[in-house]
C-alpha positions in Angstrom: -3.6 63.7 83.3 -2.4 66.6 85.6 1.1 67.8 86.4 2.1 68.0 90.0 4.5 70.7 91.4 7.3 69.4 93.6 5.7 70.2 96.9 2.4 68.7 95.9 4.2 65.5 94.9 5.9 65.4 98.3 2.7 66.0 100.2 0.9 63.2 98.3 3.8 60.8 98.8 3.5 61.6 102.5 -0.2 60.9 102.3 -1.0 64.5 103.3 -3.7 65.2 100.8 -5.6 67.1 103.5 -3.3 70.1 103.0 -4.4 70.5 99.3 -6.8 73.2 98.3 -10.3 72.1 97.5 -9.9 72.3 93.7 -6.5 70.7 93.8 -7.9 67.8 95.9 -10.7 67.2 93.4 -8.2 67.1 90.5 -5.8 64.7 92.2 -8.6 62.4 93.1 -10.1 62.4 89.6 -7.0 62.3 87.2 -3.7 60.4 86.9 -0.6 62.4 87.9 2.5 63.2 85.9 5.7 64.7 87.1 8.0 66.6 84.8 11.6 65.4 84.8 12.4 68.8 86.4 10.4 67.8 89.5 12.6 64.8 89.8 15.7 67.0 89.5 14.3 69.4 92.1 13.6 66.5 94.4 17.2 65.3 93.9 18.6 68.7 94.7 16.4 69.0 97.8 17.6 65.6 98.9 21.3 66.4 98.3 21.1 69.6 100.4 19.2 67.9 103.2 15.9 69.7 102.8 14.1 66.3 102.3 15.2 63.0 103.6 13.6 60.8 101.0 15.4 60.2 97.6 13.4 61.0 94.4 13.0 57.2 93.9 11.5 56.8 97.3 9.1 59.7 96.7 8.1 58.2 93.3 7.6 54.8 94.8 5.4 56.3 97.6 3.4 58.3 95.1 2.8 55.1 93.1 1.3 53.5 96.2 -1.3 56.2 96.6 -2.2 57.1 93.0 -1.4 56.6 89.3 1.8 58.5 88.5 4.1 58.7 85.5 7.0 60.8 84.4 6.2 63.2 81.6 7.8 62.5 78.2 8.0 66.2 77.5 11.4 67.1 76.0 13.8 69.6 77.6 13.5 71.6 74.4 9.7 71.7 74.6 9.7 72.7 78.2 12.4 75.4 77.7 10.5 76.9 74.7 7.4 77.1 76.7 9.3 78.5 79.7 11.2 81.2 77.9 8.4 83.8 78.0 7.7 83.3 81.7 9.4 86.5 82.8 7.3 86.6 86.0 9.7 84.2 87.8 13.4 84.0 88.0 13.3 80.5 89.7 14.7 78.2 87.0 13.0 75.1 88.5 9.6 76.8 88.6 10.0 78.0 85.1 10.9 74.6 83.8 8.1 72.8 85.7 5.6 75.3 84.5 7.0 75.1 81.0 6.6 71.3 81.0 2.9 71.6 82.0 2.4 74.3 79.3 4.1 72.3 76.6 1.8 69.4 77.4 -1.3 71.6 77.8 -2.0 70.2 81.2 -3.1 71.8 84.5 -0.4 72.2 87.2 -1.4 71.5 90.7 0.5 73.9 92.9 0.3 76.0 96.1 2.9 78.4 94.8 1.3 81.9 94.9 3.4 83.4 92.2 2.6 80.5 89.8 -1.1 80.7 90.7 -1.2 84.4 90.0 0.4 84.2 86.6 -0.6 80.7 85.2 -4.3 80.4 84.3 -4.0 76.6 84.2 -2.5 76.4 87.7 -5.0 74.9 90.2 -5.2 75.1 94.0 -8.4 76.5 95.5 
């Protein structure tokens, strides 16, 4: 099972797997996907402010049509505990999404350069 960052979930839901890095593409083809609850929250916020048209439920449904996806059962407490030492980012959503992946000891597929630089289990190219 692999965690997907928000933008990766959107790209896969839009059937745009061609934009993924080579290593990321190999992982998403080989493993089931999980989204932290914080990805759903970020999708909701992006939808509310008009940055994306699709609701989180629509994105989740579209993801389920192209791959095996679930919502992580990681608790907020577990994610926050794992996220607290991540002083390399001030983005609260990134911190929580990374914290959830760390708490579950799973790779995170992301194109985010800051995350890739600091998180050894992050995958792109």
